[in-house]
C-alpha positions in Angstrom: -2.4 -2.2 -27.9 0.7 -2.8 -29.9 2.5 -6.1 -29.4 5.8 -7.1 -31.0 8.7 -9.3 -30.2 11.2 -8.1 -27.7 13.7 -5.5 -28.8 16.1 -3.6 -26.6 16.1 -0.4 -28.6 12.6 0.9 -28.2 12.8 4.6 -27.3 15.2 7.4 -26.4 16.6 7.4 -22.9 16.4 10.8 -21.1 19.6 11.6 -19.3 19.6 12.0 -15.5 22.1 13.6 -13.1 25.5 12.1 -12.6 24.9 11.0 -9.0 22.1 10.2 -6.6 22.0 11.0 -2.9 21.6 7.6 -1.1 22.1 7.0 2.7 25.1 4.7 2.5 28.7 4.9 3.6 30.0 2.4 1.1 32.4 4.1 -1.2 32.2 1.3 -3.7 28.4 1.4 -3.7 28.5 5.2 -4.2 30.9 4.7 -7.1 28.6 2.1 -8.6 25.5 4.3 -8.3 27.3 7.3 -9.7 28.5 5.2 -12.6 25.1 3.7 -13.1 23.4 7.0 -13.6 26.2 8.6 -15.6 25.6 8.7 -19.4 29.2 7.7 -20.1 28.6 4.3 -18.4 27.7 2.5 -21.7 27.8 -1.0 -23.1 27.6 -2.7 -19.7 25.1 -5.3 -18.5 23.7 -5.7 -15.0 21.2 -8.3 -13.9 19.8 -9.7 -10.7 17.5 -12.6 -10.2 15.7 -13.1 -7.0 13.7 -16.1 -5.6 12.6 -18.2 -8.5 13.3 -15.3 -10.9 10.2 -13.4 -9.7 12.4 -10.4 -8.8 13.9 -9.1 -12.1 16.2 -6.1 -12.5 17.6 -5.5 -16.0 19.6 -2.8 -17.6 21.5 -2.5 -20.9 23.7 0.5 -20.8 23.7 1.5 -24.4 22.7 4.7 -26.1 19.0 5.0 -27.0 17.8 2.2 -24.8 14.5 2.4 -22.8 14.3 -0.1 -20.0 11.1 -2.1 -20.2 9.1 -3.0 -17.1 9.0 -6.6 -16.1 5.4 -7.8 -15.9 4.5 -10.5 -13.4 1.0 -12.1 -13.3 0.0 -13.4 -9.8 -3.1 -15.6 -9.6 -5.9 -14.4 -7.3 -8.5 -16.5 -5.5 -11.2 -15.0 -7.8 -9.5 -16.7 -10.8 -8.3 -13.3 -11.9 -4.6 -12.2 -12.0 -2.9 -9.4 -10.2 -0.5 -7.5 -12.4 2.8 -6.5 -10.8 5.3 -4.3 -12.6 8.9 -4.4 -11.6 11.3 -1.6 -12.7 15.0 -2.1 -13.4 17.4 -1.1 -10.7 18.5 1.8 -12.9 15.0 3.2 -13.0 14.4 2.9 -9.3 17.6 4.9 -8.6 16.6 7.3 -11.4 13.1 7.8 -9.9 14.4 8.3 -6.4 16.8 10.9 -7.6 14.2 12.7 -9.8 11.5 12.8 -7.1 13.7 15.0 -4.8 13.7 17.7 -7.4 10.0 17.7 -8.3 7.6 20.4 -7.0 4.6 19.6 -4.9 1.6 19.4 -7.2 -0.9 17.2 -5.3 -3.7 18.5 -3.0 -3.4 18.6 0.8 -6.0 15.8 1.1 -4.0 12.9 -0.2 -2.8 10.3 2.3 0.0 7.9 1.9 2.6 10.6 0.9 3.8 11.6 4.3 1.1 10.6 6.8 -0.2 7.4 8.3 -3.7 7.0 6.9 -5.5 4.6 9.2 -5.3 6.5 12.4 -5.9 10.1 11.3 -8.6 9.4 8.8 -10.4 6.9 11.1 -10.3 9.5 13.9 -12.2 12.0 11.7 -14.6 9.4 10.4 -15.2 8.1 13.9 -16.1 11.6 15.1 -18.6 12.1 12.3 -20.0 8.6 12.6 -20.9 9.0 16.3 -23.1 12.1 15.7 -25.4 10.3 13.2 -25.8 13.6 11.4 -23.8 12.9 8.3 -23.8 10.8 5.1 -20.7 9.1 3.8 -19.9 8.8 0.1 -17.4 5.9 -0.4 -15.7 5.4 -3.7 -12.7 4.0 -5.6 -11.2 4.1 -9.0 -11.2 0.8 -10.8 -7.8 -0.2 -12.2 -6.9 3.5 -12.1 -3.2 3.4 -12.8 -3.6 0.9 -15.7 -6.7 2.5 -17.3 -6.1 6.2 -17.3 -5.5 7.3 -21.0 -1.8 7.9 -21.5 -2.4 10.9 -23.8 -4.2 12.6 -20.9 -1.1 12.2 -18.7 1.2 13.3 -21.5 -0.9 16.4 -22.1 -0.8 17.1 -18.3 3.0 16.9 -18.3 3.4 19.0 -21.5 0.9 21.7 -20.5 1.9 22.0 -16.9 3.5 25.2 -15.6 5.1 23.3 -12.8 7.7 21.6 -14.9 10.6 22.9 -17.0 11.6 21.3 -20.3 14.1 18.9 -18.7 11.7 17.7 -16.0 9.0 17.1 -18.6 11.5 14.9 -20.5 12.3 12.9 -17.4 8.6 12.4 -16.5 7.8 11.4 -20.1 10.5 8.7 -19.9 8.6 7.0 -17.0 5.2 7.5 -18.6 6.1 6.0 -22.0 7.8 2.8 -20.8 7.1 -0.5 -22.5 6.2 -3.7 -20.7 7.9 -7.0 -21.2 5.6 -9.9 -20.2 8.2 -12.7 -20.8 7.4 -13.2 -24.5 6.3 -9.9 -26.0 7.0 -6.2 -25.6 3.8 -4.2 -25.1 4.5 -0.7 -26.1 1.1 1.1 -26.5 -0.7 0.3 -23.2 -2.8 2.8 -21.5 -2.0 3.9 -17.9 1.1 4.5 -15.9 2.2 1.3 -14.3 3.2 1.0 -10.7 6.7 0.3 -9.5 8.3 3.7 -8.7 7.2 6.8 -6.7 7.0 8.7 -10.0 3.8 6.8 -10.8 2.1 8.0 -7.5 3.4 11.5 -8.1 1.9 11.9 -11.5 -1.4 10.2 -10.6 -1.8 12.5 -7.6 -1.0 15.4 -9.8 -3.7 14.2 -12.3 -6.3 14.0 -9.5 -5.6 17.4 -8.0 -8.6 19.0 -9.6 -10.8 16.0 -8.5 -9.6 16.2 -4.9 -10.0 20.0 -4.6 -13.5 20.0 -6.0 -14.7 17.3 -3.5 -12.9 19.2 -0.7 -14.8 22.4 -1.4 -18.2 20.6 -1.7 -18.1 18.3 1.4 -17.7 18.6 5.1 -14.7 16.3 5.0 -12.8 14.6 2.1 -9.8 12.3 2.0 -8.2 10.0 -0.6 -5.8 7.2 -0.1 -4.5 5.9 -3.4 -7.6 5.1 -5.5 -10.0 5.0 -2.5 -11.7 8.1 -1.2 -14.4 9.2 1.3 -16.6 12.3 1.4 -18.6 13.3 4.5 -21.7 15.3 3.7 -24.2 17.2 5.7 -26.0 19.5 3.3 -28.6 17.7 1.3 -27.8 19.5 -2.0 -24.1 18.4 -1.9 -24.9 14.8 -2.8 -26.3 15.7 -6.2 -23.5 18.2 -6.9 -20.7 15.7 -6.1 -22.4 12.7 -7.9 -22.7 14.8 -11.0 -19.1 15.9 -10.9 -17.8 12.3 -10.4 -20.0 11.1 -13.3 -18.6 13.8 -15.6 -15.0 13.3 -14.4 -15.0 9.6 -15.2 -16.7 10.2 -18.6 -14.2 12.9 -19.6 -11.2 10.8 -18.6 -12.5 7.3 -19.8 -12.3 6.0 -16.2 -14.6 3.9 -14.1 -15.3 5.2 -10.6 -17.4 3.1 -8.2 -19.1 5.1 -5.5 -22.2 4.9 -3.2 -23.8 7.0 -0.5 -24.3 5.5 3.0 -26.1 6.8 6.1 -24.7 4.4 8.6 -23.3 1.0 7.5 -20.2 1.2 5.4 -16.5 0.1 5.1 -13.5 2.3 4.4 -9.9 1.2 4.4 -9.5 -1.3 7.2 -12.6 -0.5 9.2 -16.2 -1.6 9.1 -18.8 0.8 10.5 -22.1 -1.0 11.3 -24.9 -0.1 13.8 -22.6 2.1 15.9 -20.0 -0.7 16.2 -16.6 -0.3 14.6 -14.7 -3.4 13.7 -11.7 -4.3 11.7 -12.2 -5.8 8.3 -11.9 -9.5 8.1 -8.9 -9.4 5.7 -6.9 -7.3 8.1 -7.7 -9.6 11.0 -6.7 -12.6 9.0 -3.4 -11.0 8.2 -2.8 -10.3 11.9 -3.7 -13.8 12.9 -1.5 -15.2 10.2 1.4 -13.4 11.7 0.6 -14.9 15.1 0.3 -18.4 13.7 3.6 -18.1 11.8 5.4 -17.4 15.1 3.7 -20.2 17.0 4.4 -23.1 14.8 4.4 -26.5 16.6 8.0 -27.6 17.5 9.3 -31.0 18.5 10.5 -30.4 22.1 9.5 -31.2 25.6 7.2 -28.9 27.5 9.9 -27.1 29.5 11.7 -26.2 26.4 8.5 -25.0 24.7 7.7 -22.8 27.7 11.1 -21.2 27.5 10.8 -20.8 23.8 7.3 -19.2 24.2 8.7 -16.6 26.5 11.4 -15.7 23.9 8.7 -15.6 21.1 6.7 -13.1 23.1 9.3 -10.8 24.6 12.2 -11.0 22.0 12.8 -8.5 19.3 9.6 -8.0 17.2 7.9 -10.5 19.6 4.3 -11.3 19.8 3.7 -9.0 22.6 4.8 -6.1 20.4 2.8 -7.5 17.5 -0.4 -7.4 19.5 0.3 -3.8 20.8 1.0 -2.7 17.2 -2.4 -4.1 16.1 -4.2 -2.2 18.8 -2.2 1.0 17.8 -3.2 0.7 14.2 -6.8 0.0 15.0 -7.3 2.1 18.1 -11.0 2.8 17.3 -12.0 -0.8 17.3 -14.9 -1.2 19.8 -16.4 -4.5 18.6 -16.2 -6.7 21.8 -17.4 -9.8 20.0 -14.5 -9.4 17.5 -12.0 -8.8 20.2 -13.1 -12.0 22.0 -13.0 -14.0 18.8 -9.4 -12.8 18.1 -8.4 -13.6 21.6 -9.8 -17.2 21.4 -8.0 -17.8 18.1 -4.7 -16.7 19.6 -5.3 -18.9 22.6 -5.8 -21.8 20.3 -2.5 -21.2 18.6 -0.8 -21.0 22.1 -2.5 -24.2 23.2 -1.4 -26.0 20.0 2.2 -24.7 20.4 2.6 -26.0 23.9 0.6 -29.2 23.9 0.5 -30.3 20.2 -2.4 -30.7 17.9 -4.3 -32.9 20.4 -3.9 -30.5 23.3 -6.9 -28.3 22.9 -8.5 -29.4 26.2 -5.5 -28.2 28.3 -7.0 -24.8 29.0 -6.3 -24.8 32.7 -2.6 -25.7 32.1 -2.4 -23.1 29.4 -3.8 -20.4 31.6 -1.4 -21.3 34.4 1.6 -21.2 32.1 0.6 -17.9 30.5 0.0 -16.4 33.9 3.5 -17.5 35.1 5.1 -16.0 32.0 3.0 -12.8 32.5 1.5 -13.2 29.0 -1.9 -11.4 28.8 -4.6 -12.4 26.5 -5.4 -10.2 23.6 -8.7 -9.4 25.2 -7.0 -8.2 28.4 -4.5 -6.1 26.4 -7.4 -4.5 24.6 -9.3 -3.5 27.8 -6.1 -2.4 29.5 -5.4 -0.2 26.5 -8.9 1.2 26.6 -8.5 2.1 30.2 -5.0 3.4 29.5 -3.3 1.0 31.9 -0.7 0.2 29.3 1.3 2.6 27.0 1.2 1.9 23.3 
């Protein structure tokens, strides 16, 4: 890894088209964007600082300048840090414009490009899981976008028949970007760092061979980002796929974690265990956090709180819609104990909202108020949905 003090002039800037097609009616904004992407717009400076300077867009419009990525390190509960890369406004517009002209190079078994993954993938996994005739290989790439050798990606671009010379130059621009961590400019890092759709495009292109092999040697395969699942029925498929994955990670200096399961496994937001399908705890906590944020205790009399509760439930993006959206996203949930637990937790938030922090014994009053406002419990919504009494 090469580290040196920050310098604006680090590489040659590939030129891009004079305009970008953006859905806006502002003539001034169109003029600004067109000027921004025009090579004649030189010697200008644009910057934007967001909340506490965590959002950082920077562009120096001078010849021969390669915008660096802004690196933000966010602490995680495991004492590790999550690395977040923020591209300049120029590069975001550049990437959006370039993406429209790129050919399709990924396989047909990659989700997150144009489809909603949870529902469609879970529907297939659910059908296989119920039969108890299949094995499930669950895997993921560790630090994939940051660890893949840059030379592998550069060779992929240079040797590809999909791209002309101009397109190869544009893609190389995004691949060979430096990263500014606040003190130093890191210019020889492996990987292609996140921040624009060009990253996902190239990584999906890189994994096309990987995807297609697993598709041909399994009953069902799907990949979402760096997570993937294979459904296997034939006994000999397991060894073939395991050998391929081992060789693929060795040849490309990657680390792929994978394991075979007969019944109990997790994939994406679902947990499959003893014929019970539940939502992973992290997804439930996120949902309940959304509920709690909308039911913060307020200083008002009970009548005003009741009136406010009705608005919170039935207003735009209200809690009633939040609950229905959760049931839509996780429509294969059949864990009755988890449903009851979620319902109890929401009821606790409602109780606290109406009666304060000491009002947890007011269950009768709470039920009466909820009934008057026609607010159904999460548990009742769940069973109504299962019986198709409500439309979601």
